[in-house]
Each structure stands twice: as C-alpha cells, then as structure tokens.
Jmol script that loads the backbone (N, CA, C; Angstrom):
load data "model"
ATOM      1  N   UNK A   1     -20.781  34.847  17.191  1.00  0.00           N
ATOM      2  CA  UNK A   1     -21.082  33.457  16.930  1.00  0.00           C
ATOM      3  C   UNK A   1     -20.358  32.973  15.672  1.00  0.00           C
ATOM      4  N   UNK A   2     -20.302  33.756  14.645  1.00  0.00           N
ATOM      5  CA  UNK A   2     -19.605  33.386  13.424  1.00  0.00           C
ATOM      6  C   UNK A   2     -18.106  33.280  13.703  1.00  0.00           C
ATOM      7  N   UNK A   3     -17.611  34.100  14.552  1.00  0.00           N
ATOM      8  CA  UNK A   3     -16.205  34.061  14.887  1.00  0.00           C
ATOM      9  C   UNK A   3     -15.820  32.738  15.554  1.00  0.00           C
ATOM     10  N   UNK A   4     -16.684  32.180  16.367  1.00  0.00           N
ATOM     11  CA  UNK A   4     -16.412  30.921  17.055  1.00  0.00           C
ATOM     12  C   UNK A   4     -16.566  29.745  16.083  1.00  0.00           C
ATOM     13  N   UNK A   5     -17.542  29.777  15.220  1.00  0.00           N
ATOM     14  CA  UNK A   5     -17.799  28.676  14.296  1.00  0.00           C
ATOM     15  C   UNK A   5     -16.785  28.603  13.157  1.00  0.00           C
ATOM     16  N   UNK A   6     -16.235  29.699  12.795  1.00  0.00           N
ATOM     17  CA  UNK A   6     -15.323  29.715  11.660  1.00  0.00           C
ATOM     18  C   UNK A   6     -14.086  28.826  11.876  1.00  0.00           C
ATOM     19  N   UNK A   7     -13.359  28.928  12.975  1.00  0.00           N
ATOM     20  CA  UNK A   7     -12.216  28.023  13.166  1.00  0.00           C
ATOM     21  C   UNK A   7     -12.655  26.558  13.281  1.00  0.00           C
ATOM     22  N   UNK A   8     -13.788  26.323  13.887  1.00  0.00           N
ATOM     23  CA  UNK A   8     -14.299  24.969  14.014  1.00  0.00           C
ATOM     24  C   UNK A   8     -14.669  24.407  12.640  1.00  0.00           C
ATOM     25  N   UNK A   9     -15.308  25.207  11.832  1.00  0.00           N
ATOM     26  CA  UNK A   9     -15.671  24.789  10.484  1.00  0.00           C
ATOM     27  C   UNK A   9     -14.429  24.516   9.635  1.00  0.00           C
ATOM     28  N   UNK A  10     -13.428  25.345   9.771  1.00  0.00           N
ATOM     29  CA  UNK A  10     -12.184  25.149   9.025  1.00  0.00           C
ATOM     30  C   UNK A  10     -11.495  23.859   9.468  1.00  0.00           C
ATOM     31  N   UNK A  11     -11.450  23.624  10.761  1.00  0.00           N
ATOM     32  CA  UNK A  11     -10.790  22.407  11.252  1.00  0.00           C
ATOM     33  C   UNK A  11     -11.557  21.158  10.815  1.00  0.00           C
ATOM     34  N   UNK A  12     -12.880  21.192  10.817  1.00  0.00           N
ATOM     35  CA  UNK A  12     -13.661  20.058  10.316  1.00  0.00           C
ATOM     36  C   UNK A  12     -13.428  19.831   8.823  1.00  0.00           C
ATOM     37  N   UNK A  13     -13.330  20.906   8.093  1.00  0.00           N
ATOM     38  CA  UNK A  13     -13.084  20.786   6.651  1.00  0.00           C
ATOM     39  C   UNK A  13     -11.713  20.177   6.378  1.00  0.00           C
ATOM     40  N   UNK A  14     -10.718  20.629   7.102  1.00  0.00           N
ATOM     41  CA  UNK A  14      -9.372  20.093   6.928  1.00  0.00           C
ATOM     42  C   UNK A  14      -9.341  18.623   7.332  1.00  0.00           C
ATOM     43  N   UNK A  15      -9.987  18.285   8.442  1.00  0.00           N
ATOM     44  CA  UNK A  15     -10.045  16.898   8.892  1.00  0.00           C
ATOM     45  C   UNK A  15     -10.731  16.014   7.850  1.00  0.00           C
ATOM     46  N   UNK A  16     -11.820  16.492   7.282  1.00  0.00           N
ATOM     47  CA  UNK A  16     -12.534  15.735   6.258  1.00  0.00           C
ATOM     48  C   UNK A  16     -11.664  15.532   5.021  1.00  0.00           C
ATOM     49  N   UNK A  17     -10.990  16.556   4.598  1.00  0.00           N
ATOM     50  CA  UNK A  17     -10.119  16.456   3.430  1.00  0.00           C
ATOM     51  C   UNK A  17      -8.976  15.477   3.677  1.00  0.00           C
ATOM     52  N   UNK A  18      -8.341  15.583   4.815  1.00  0.00           N
ATOM     53  CA  UNK A  18      -7.240  14.674   5.145  1.00  0.00           C
ATOM     54  C   UNK A  18      -7.758  13.237   5.245  1.00  0.00           C
ATOM     55  N   UNK A  19      -8.918  13.047   5.819  1.00  0.00           N
ATOM     56  CA  UNK A  19      -9.506  11.704   5.932  1.00  0.00           C
ATOM     57  C   UNK A  19      -9.788  11.119   4.555  1.00  0.00           C
ATOM     58  N   UNK A  20     -10.295  11.921   3.650  1.00  0.00           N
ATOM     59  CA  UNK A  20     -10.572  11.435   2.297  1.00  0.00           C
ATOM     60  C   UNK A  20      -9.278  11.044   1.572  1.00  0.00           C
ATOM     61  N   UNK A  21      -8.229  11.806   1.770  1.00  0.00           N
ATOM     62  CA  UNK A  21      -6.943  11.485   1.155  1.00  0.00           C
ATOM     63  C   UNK A  21      -6.425  10.168   1.723  1.00  0.00           C
ATOM     64  N   UNK A  22      -6.531   9.979   3.030  1.00  0.00           N
ATOM     65  CA  UNK A  22      -6.089   8.722   3.643  1.00  0.00           C
ATOM     66  C   UNK A  22      -6.904   7.535   3.144  1.00  0.00           C
ATOM     67  N   UNK A  23      -8.173   7.695   2.982  1.00  0.00           N
ATOM     68  CA  UNK A  23      -9.015   6.608   2.477  1.00  0.00           C
ATOM     69  C   UNK A  23      -8.594   6.252   1.057  1.00  0.00           C
ATOM     70  N   UNK A  24      -8.335   7.234   0.231  1.00  0.00           N
ATOM     71  CA  UNK A  24      -7.883   6.968  -1.129  1.00  0.00           C
ATOM     72  C   UNK A  24      -6.542   6.230  -1.125  1.00  0.00           C
ATOM     73  N   UNK A  25      -5.617   6.668  -0.281  1.00  0.00           N
ATOM     74  CA  UNK A  25      -4.294   6.030  -0.212  1.00  0.00           C
ATOM     75  C   UNK A  25      -4.435   4.576   0.229  1.00  0.00           C
ATOM     76  N   UNK A  26      -5.230   4.327   1.242  1.00  0.00           N
ATOM     77  CA  UNK A  26      -5.419   2.963   1.742  1.00  0.00           C
ATOM     78  C   UNK A  26      -6.069   2.090   0.680  1.00  0.00           C
ATOM     79  N   UNK A  27      -7.076   2.598  -0.005  1.00  0.00           N
ATOM     80  CA  UNK A  27      -7.731   1.834  -1.068  1.00  0.00           C
ATOM     81  C   UNK A  27      -6.752   1.505  -2.185  1.00  0.00           C
ATOM     82  N   UNK A  28      -5.951   2.460  -2.571  1.00  0.00           N
ATOM     83  CA  UNK A  28      -4.989   2.253  -3.650  1.00  0.00           C
ATOM     84  C   UNK A  28      -3.943   1.209  -3.243  1.00  0.00           C
ATOM     85  N   UNK A  29      -3.454   1.270  -2.020  1.00  0.00           N
ATOM     86  CA  UNK A  29      -2.489   0.278  -1.549  1.00  0.00           C
ATOM     87  C   UNK A  29      -3.120  -1.106  -1.459  1.00  0.00           C
ATOM     88  N   UNK A  30      -4.359  -1.187  -1.040  1.00  0.00           N
ATOM     89  CA  UNK A  30      -5.057  -2.472  -0.969  1.00  0.00           C
ATOM     90  C   UNK A  30      -5.201  -3.085  -2.366  1.00  0.00           C
ATOM     91  N   UNK A  31      -5.555  -2.264  -3.326  1.00  0.00           N
ATOM     92  CA  UNK A  31      -5.715  -2.729  -4.703  1.00  0.00           C
ATOM     93  C   UNK A  31      -4.389  -3.248  -5.257  1.00  0.00           C
ATOM     94  N   UNK A  32      -3.306  -2.521  -5.029  1.00  0.00           N
ATOM     95  CA  UNK A  32      -1.988  -2.959  -5.500  1.00  0.00           C
ATOM     96  C   UNK A  32      -1.561  -4.242  -4.801  1.00  0.00           C
ATOM     97  N   UNK A  33      -1.831  -4.342  -3.515  1.00  0.00           N
ATOM     98  CA  UNK A  33      -1.486  -5.551  -2.776  1.00  0.00           C
ATOM     99  C   UNK A  33      -2.226  -6.765  -3.339  1.00  0.00           C
ATOM    100  N   UNK A  34      -3.481  -6.600  -3.680  1.00  0.00           N
ATOM    101  CA  UNK A  34      -4.268  -7.686  -4.262  1.00  0.00           C
ATOM    102  C   UNK A  34      -3.685  -8.110  -5.608  1.00  0.00           C
ATOM    103  N   UNK A  35      -3.286  -7.154  -6.415  1.00  0.00           N
ATOM    104  CA  UNK A  35      -2.687  -7.454  -7.716  1.00  0.00           C
ATOM    105  C   UNK A  35      -1.397  -8.249  -7.532  1.00  0.00           C
ATOM    106  N   UNK A  36      -0.537  -7.829  -6.604  1.00  0.00           N
ATOM    107  CA  UNK A  36       0.727  -8.525  -6.381  1.00  0.00           C
ATOM    108  C   UNK A  36       0.524  -9.893  -5.758  1.00  0.00           C
ATOM    109  N   UNK A  37      -0.473 -10.056  -4.914  1.00  0.00           N
ATOM    110  CA  UNK A  37      -0.772 -11.373  -4.360  1.00  0.00           C
ATOM    111  C   UNK A  37      -1.202 -12.332  -5.471  1.00  0.00           C
ATOM    112  N   UNK A  38      -2.059 -11.857  -6.360  1.00  0.00           N
ATOM    113  CA  UNK A  38      -2.495 -12.701  -7.478  1.00  0.00           C
ATOM    114  C   UNK A  38      -1.328 -13.059  -8.382  1.00  0.00           C
ATOM    115  N   UNK A  39      -0.443 -12.101  -8.623  1.00  0.00           N
ATOM    116  CA  UNK A  39       0.724 -12.355  -9.461  1.00  0.00           C
ATOM    117  C   UNK A  39       1.624 -13.406  -8.816  1.00  0.00           C
ATOM    118  N   UNK A  40       1.815 -13.315  -7.507  1.00  0.00           N
ATOM    119  CA  UNK A  40       2.656 -14.282  -6.801  1.00  0.00           C
ATOM    120  C   UNK A  40       2.062 -15.684  -6.859  1.00  0.00           C
ATOM    121  N   UNK A  41       0.758 -15.789  -6.686  1.00  0.00           N
ATOM    122  CA  UNK A  41       0.098 -17.095  -6.751  1.00  0.00           C
ATOM    123  C   UNK A  41       0.233 -17.686  -8.149  1.00  0.00           C
ATOM    124  N   UNK A  42       0.047 -16.865  -9.172  1.00  0.00           N
ATOM    125  CA  UNK A  42       0.185 -17.353 -10.543  1.00  0.00           C
ATOM    126  C   UNK A  42       1.619 -17.795 -10.830  1.00  0.00           C
ATOM    127  N   UNK A  43       2.589 -17.039 -10.345  1.00  0.00           N
ATOM    128  CA  UNK A  43       3.986 -17.404 -10.540  1.00  0.00           C
ATOM    129  C   UNK A  43       4.306 -18.709  -9.817  1.00  0.00           C
ATOM    130  N   UNK A  44       3.782 -18.877  -8.630  1.00  0.00           N
ATOM    131  CA  UNK A  44       3.990 -20.123  -7.884  1.00  0.00           C
ATOM    132  C   UNK A  44       3.389 -21.313  -8.636  1.00  0.00           C
ATOM    133  N   UNK A  45       2.194 -21.137  -9.174  1.00  0.00           N
ATOM    134  CA  UNK A  45       1.559 -22.220  -9.927  1.00  0.00           C
ATOM    135  C   UNK A  45       2.357 -22.572 -11.188  1.00  0.00           C
ATOM    136  N   UNK A  46       2.874 -21.563 -11.880  1.00  0.00           N
ATOM    137  CA  UNK A  46       3.675 -21.812 -13.076  1.00  0.00           C
ATOM    138  C   UNK A  46       4.973 -22.534 -12.734  1.00  0.00           C
ATOM    139  N   UNK A  47       5.614 -22.132 -11.632  1.00  0.00           N
ATOM    140  CA  UNK A  47       6.848 -22.802 -11.235  1.00  0.00           C
ATOM    141  C   UNK A  47       6.589 -24.239 -10.802  1.00  0.00           C
ATOM    142  N   UNK A  48       5.482 -24.480 -10.138  1.00  0.00           N
ATOM    143  CA  UNK A  48       5.134 -25.841  -9.744  1.00  0.00           C
ATOM    144  C   UNK A  48       4.896 -26.703 -10.978  1.00  0.00           C
ATOM    145  N   UNK A  49       4.202 -26.151 -11.958  1.00  0.00           N
ATOM    146  CA  UNK A  49       3.957 -26.885 -13.196  1.00  0.00           C
ATOM    147  C   UNK A  49       5.265 -27.133 -13.939  1.00  0.00           C
ATOM    148  N   UNK A  50       6.127 -26.146 -13.971  1.00  0.00           N
ATOM    149  CA  UNK A  50       7.421 -26.295 -14.633  1.00  0.00           C
ATOM    150  C   UNK A  50       8.254 -27.381 -13.961  1.00  0.00           C
ATOM    151  N   UNK A  51       8.239 -27.391 -12.651  1.00  0.00           N
ATOM    152  CA  UNK A  51       8.995 -28.400 -11.926  1.00  0.00           C
ATOM    153  C   UNK A  51       8.449 -29.805 -12.195  1.00  0.00           C
ATOM    154  N   UNK A  52       7.140 -29.942 -12.203  1.00  0.00           N
ATOM    155  CA  UNK A  52       6.566 -31.261 -12.492  1.00  0.00           C
ATOM    156  C   UNK A  52       6.800 -31.666 -13.944  1.00  0.00           C
ATOM    157  N   UNK A  53       6.772 -30.699 -14.872  1.00  0.00           N
ATOM    158  CA  UNK A  53       7.061 -31.008 -16.279  1.00  0.00           C
ATOM    159  C   UNK A  53       8.498 -31.487 -16.461  1.00  0.00           C
ATOM    160  N   UNK A  54       9.432 -30.842 -15.768  1.00  0.00           N
ATOM    161  CA  UNK A  54      10.833 -31.258 -15.876  1.00  0.00           C
ATOM    162  C   UNK A  54      11.010 -32.658 -15.314  1.00  0.00           C
ATOM    163  N   UNK A  55      10.369 -32.944 -14.202  1.00  0.00           N
ATOM    164  CA  UNK A  55      10.464 -34.297 -13.640  1.00  0.00           C
ATOM    165  C   UNK A  55       9.825 -35.322 -14.580  1.00  0.00           C
ATOM    166  N   UNK A  56       8.740 -34.934 -15.244  1.00  0.00           N
ATOM    167  CA  UNK A  56       8.070 -35.842 -16.166  1.00  0.00           C
ATOM    168  C   UNK A  56       8.940 -36.086 -17.402  1.00  0.00           C
ATOM    169  N   UNK A  57       9.606 -35.043 -17.884  1.00  0.00           N
ATOM    170  CA  UNK A  57      10.474 -35.195 -19.053  1.00  0.00           C
ATOM    171  C   UNK A  57      11.632 -36.136 -18.725  1.00  0.00           C
ATOM    172  N   UNK A  58      12.157 -36.005 -17.536  1.00  0.00           N
ATOM    173  CA  UNK A  58      13.321 -36.808 -17.163  1.00  0.00           C
ATOM    174  C   UNK A  58      12.923 -37.941 -16.212  1.00  0.00           C
ATOM    175  N   UNK A  59      11.815 -38.588 -16.487  1.00  0.00           N
ATOM    176  CA  UNK A  59      11.372 -39.667 -15.605  1.00  0.00           C
ATOM    177  C   UNK A  59      12.292 -40.882 -15.670  1.00  0.00           C
ATOM    178  N   UNK A  60      12.988 -41.060 -16.763  1.00  0.00           N
ATOM    179  CA  UNK A  60      13.939 -42.175 -16.894  1.00  0.00           C
ATOM    180  C   UNK A  60      15.354 -41.757 -16.501  1.00  0.00           C
ATOM    181  N   UNK A  61      15.522 -40.534 -16.062  1.00  0.00           N
ATOM    182  CA  UNK A  61      16.800 -39.951 -15.624  1.00  0.00           C
ATOM    183  C   UNK A  61      17.870 -40.041 -16.708  1.00  0.00           C
ATOM    184  N   UNK A  62      17.449 -39.797 -17.940  1.00  0.00           N
ATOM    185  CA  UNK A  62      18.388 -39.800 -19.065  1.00  0.00           C
ATOM    186  C   UNK A  62      19.252 -38.535 -19.025  1.00  0.00           C
ATOM    187  N   UNK A  63      18.615 -37.398 -18.744  1.00  0.00           N
ATOM    188  CA  UNK A  63      19.359 -36.134 -18.748  1.00  0.00           C
ATOM    189  C   UNK A  63      20.289 -36.032 -17.548  1.00  0.00           C
ATOM    190  N   UNK A  64      19.892 -36.565 -16.422  1.00  0.00           N
ATOM    191  CA  UNK A  64      20.718 -36.447 -15.228  1.00  0.00           C
ATOM    192  C   UNK A  64      21.999 -37.267 -15.356  1.00  0.00           C
ATOM    193  N   UNK A  65      21.974 -38.344 -16.131  1.00  0.00           N
ATOM    194  CA  UNK A  65      23.152 -39.200 -16.240  1.00  0.00           C
ATOM    195  C   UNK A  65      24.169 -38.680 -17.249  1.00  0.00           C
ATOM    196  N   UNK A  66      23.753 -37.842 -18.180  1.00  0.00           N
ATOM    197  CA  UNK A  66      24.668 -37.314 -19.193  1.00  0.00           C
ATOM    198  C   UNK A  66      25.529 -36.220 -18.568  1.00  0.00           C
ATOM    199  N   UNK A  67      26.753 -36.050 -19.061  1.00  0.00           N
ATOM    200  CA  UNK A  67      27.693 -35.108 -18.457  1.00  0.00           C
ATOM    201  C   UNK A  67      27.275 -33.655 -18.636  1.00  0.00           C
ATOM    202  N   UNK A  68      27.352 -33.139 -19.857  1.00  0.00           N
ATOM    203  CA  UNK A  68      27.066 -31.726 -20.098  1.00  0.00           C
ATOM    204  C   UNK A  68      25.585 -31.415 -19.946  1.00  0.00           C
ATOM    205  N   UNK A  69      24.759 -32.234 -20.529  1.00  0.00           N
ATOM    206  CA  UNK A  69      23.312 -32.005 -20.439  1.00  0.00           C
ATOM    207  C   UNK A  69      22.852 -32.185 -18.998  1.00  0.00           C
ATOM    208  N   UNK A  70      23.429 -33.152 -18.298  1.00  0.00           N
ATOM    209  CA  UNK A  70      23.063 -33.398 -16.907  1.00  0.00           C
ATOM    210  C   UNK A  70      23.417 -32.231 -16.010  1.00  0.00           C
ATOM    211  N   UNK A  71      24.558 -31.588 -16.267  1.00  0.00           N
ATOM    212  CA  UNK A  71      24.959 -30.429 -15.465  1.00  0.00           C
ATOM    213  C   UNK A  71      23.981 -29.274 -15.657  1.00  0.00           C
ATOM    214  N   UNK A  72      23.610 -29.019 -16.901  1.00  0.00           N
ATOM    215  CA  UNK A  72      22.651 -27.947 -17.183  1.00  0.00           C
ATOM    216  C   UNK A  72      21.289 -28.286 -16.589  1.00  0.00           C
ATOM    217  N   UNK A  73      20.887 -29.545 -16.744  1.00  0.00           N
ATOM    218  CA  UNK A  73      19.603 -29.982 -16.203  1.00  0.00           C
ATOM    219  C   UNK A  73      19.573 -29.835 -14.687  1.00  0.00           C
ATOM    220  N   UNK A  74      20.651 -30.221 -14.030  1.00  0.00           N
ATOM    221  CA  UNK A  74      20.720 -30.115 -12.572  1.00  0.00           C
ATOM    222  C   UNK A  74      20.675 -28.662 -12.123  1.00  0.00           C
ATOM    223  N   UNK A  75      21.401 -27.781 -12.793  1.00  0.00           N
ATOM    224  CA  UNK A  75      21.382 -26.361 -12.455  1.00  0.00           C
ATOM    225  C   UNK A  75      19.991 -25.767 -12.662  1.00  0.00           C
ATOM    226  N   UNK A  76      19.346 -26.158 -13.739  1.00  0.00           N
ATOM    227  CA  UNK A  76      17.994 -25.682 -14.014  1.00  0.00           C
ATOM    228  C   UNK A  76      17.016 -26.154 -12.934  1.00  0.00           C
ATOM    229  N   UNK A  77      17.117 -27.404 -12.553  1.00  0.00           N
ATOM    230  CA  UNK A  77      16.241 -27.945 -11.515  1.00  0.00           C
ATOM    231  C   UNK A  77      16.494 -27.266 -10.172  1.00  0.00           C
ATOM    232  N   UNK A  78      17.757 -26.981  -9.844  1.00  0.00           N
ATOM    233  CA  UNK A  78      18.084 -26.287  -8.591  1.00  0.00           C
ATOM    234  C   UNK A  78      17.559 -24.854  -8.598  1.00  0.00           C
ATOM    235  N   UNK A  79      17.683 -24.185  -9.726  1.00  0.00           N
ATOM    236  CA  UNK A  79      17.175 -22.814  -9.832  1.00  0.00           C
ATOM    237  C   UNK A  79      15.663 -22.782  -9.638  1.00  0.00           C
ATOM    238  N   UNK A  80      14.977 -23.723 -10.230  1.00  0.00           N
ATOM    239  CA  UNK A  80      13.519 -23.787 -10.073  1.00  0.00           C
ATOM    240  C   UNK A  80      13.158 -24.058  -8.621  1.00  0.00           C
ATOM    241  N   UNK A  81      13.913 -24.942  -7.959  1.00  0.00           N
ATOM    242  CA  UNK A  81      13.626 -25.224  -6.556  1.00  0.00           C
ATOM    243  C   UNK A  81      13.900 -24.012  -5.680  1.00  0.00           C
ATOM    244  N   UNK A  82      14.924 -23.212  -5.989  1.00  0.00           N
ATOM    245  CA  UNK A  82      15.195 -21.987  -5.234  1.00  0.00           C
ATOM    246  C   UNK A  82      14.037 -21.005  -5.378  1.00  0.00           C
ATOM    247  N   UNK A  83      13.559 -20.817  -6.598  1.00  0.00           N
ATOM    248  CA  UNK A  83      12.398 -19.943  -6.804  1.00  0.00           C
ATOM    249  C   UNK A  83      11.180 -20.490  -6.077  1.00  0.00           C
ATOM    250  N   UNK A  84      11.015 -21.792  -6.145  1.00  0.00           N
ATOM    251  CA  UNK A  84       9.881 -22.429  -5.485  1.00  0.00           C
ATOM    252  C   UNK A  84       9.946 -22.193  -3.985  1.00  0.00           C
ATOM    253  N   UNK A  85      11.125 -22.284  -3.423  1.00  0.00           N
ATOM    254  CA  UNK A  85      11.279 -22.081  -1.977  1.00  0.00           C
ATOM    255  C   UNK A  85      11.000 -20.623  -1.596  1.00  0.00           C
ATOM    256  N   UNK A  86      11.436 -19.679  -2.417  1.00  0.00           N
ATOM    257  CA  UNK A  86      11.248 -18.260  -2.117  1.00  0.00           C
ATOM    258  C   UNK A  86       9.808 -17.805  -2.282  1.00  0.00           C
ATOM    259  N   UNK A  87       9.068 -18.423  -3.184  1.00  0.00           N
ATOM    260  CA  UNK A  87       7.730 -17.933  -3.518  1.00  0.00           C
ATOM    261  C   UNK A  87       6.629 -18.733  -2.843  1.00  0.00           C
ATOM    262  N   UNK A  88       6.942 -19.873  -2.292  1.00  0.00           N
ATOM    263  CA  UNK A  88       5.921 -20.740  -1.705  1.00  0.00           C
ATOM    264  C   UNK A  88       5.064 -19.947  -0.714  1.00  0.00           C
ATOM    265  N   UNK A  89       3.723 -19.938  -0.879  1.00  0.00           N
ATOM    266  CA  UNK A  89       2.867 -19.168   0.023  1.00  0.00           C
ATOM    267  C   UNK A  89       2.845 -19.792   1.417  1.00  0.00           C
ATOM    268  N   UNK A  90       2.611 -18.910   2.401  1.00  0.00           N
ATOM    269  CA  UNK A  90       2.534 -19.383   3.786  1.00  0.00           C
ATOM    270  C   UNK A  90       1.262 -20.202   3.974  1.00  0.00           C
ATOM    271  N   UNK A  91       1.378 -21.276   4.702  1.00  0.00           N
ATOM    272  CA  UNK A  91       0.219 -22.137   4.976  1.00  0.00           C
ATOM    273  C   UNK A  91      -0.747 -21.442   5.929  1.00  0.00           C
ATOM    274  N   UNK A  92      -0.225 -20.565   6.823  1.00  0.00           N
ATOM    275  CA  UNK A  92      -1.060 -19.883   7.807  1.00  0.00           C
ATOM    276  C   UNK A  92      -2.002 -18.886   7.171  1.00  0.00           C
ATOM    277  N   UNK A  93      -1.549 -18.199   6.103  1.00  0.00           N
ATOM    278  CA  UNK A  93      -2.346 -17.172   5.460  1.00  0.00           C
ATOM    279  C   UNK A  93      -3.436 -17.751   4.572  1.00  0.00           C
ATOM    280  N   UNK A  94      -3.211 -18.949   4.028  1.00  0.00           N
ATOM    281  CA  UNK A  94      -4.175 -19.551   3.093  1.00  0.00           C
ATOM    282  C   UNK A  94      -5.410 -19.998   3.785  1.00  0.00           C
TER     283      UNK A  94
END
end "model"
wireframe off; spacefill off
backbone 0.3
color backbone group
C-alpha cells in the first residue's frame, strides 16, 4: 500500500509546488501590469495638461508667427501630439 501511495503523493506534491509557483508568477505580473497602467494614465494626463498649457500660452498665436521661436514652438507642439497619439488610452477598455 505504501508503494502505491508514494508515487501518487510525490506527484501531488510536485503539482502543488508547481501550482504555487504559477500563482506567484501570475500575481507578480498582475501587480506590475497595474503599476504600468497607472503610470501610463498619469503620463497621458500630464501630456494633456502640457498640451492645453501650451495652447493657453500661445492663445494669441504670438509664438507661431515668429520665425525661430515659431519653428521651435511648432516642433514642440507636434512632438507632444505624437506622444499624445501613442499614449491615448483605448475607449473600449475604459
């Protein structure tokens, strides 16, 4: 009887150990995913605020009309819009 139970007991022990390792891995990945999701949302909010601040600063379009300053301002605004486009959260997931 001990001979029959021993392989079964070993296989249950191995299965339990492997299951516990998988649960830990899944929990750890879930935690990291939550951290990165929060970071992405915060970055999106900061970029949105930055974009609105730039539009507010240049509400009279003084910077856009100037040659050198306007070129830098335009490049900065385009870069912010590129980041905004890449980071914008999906409407389906929200």
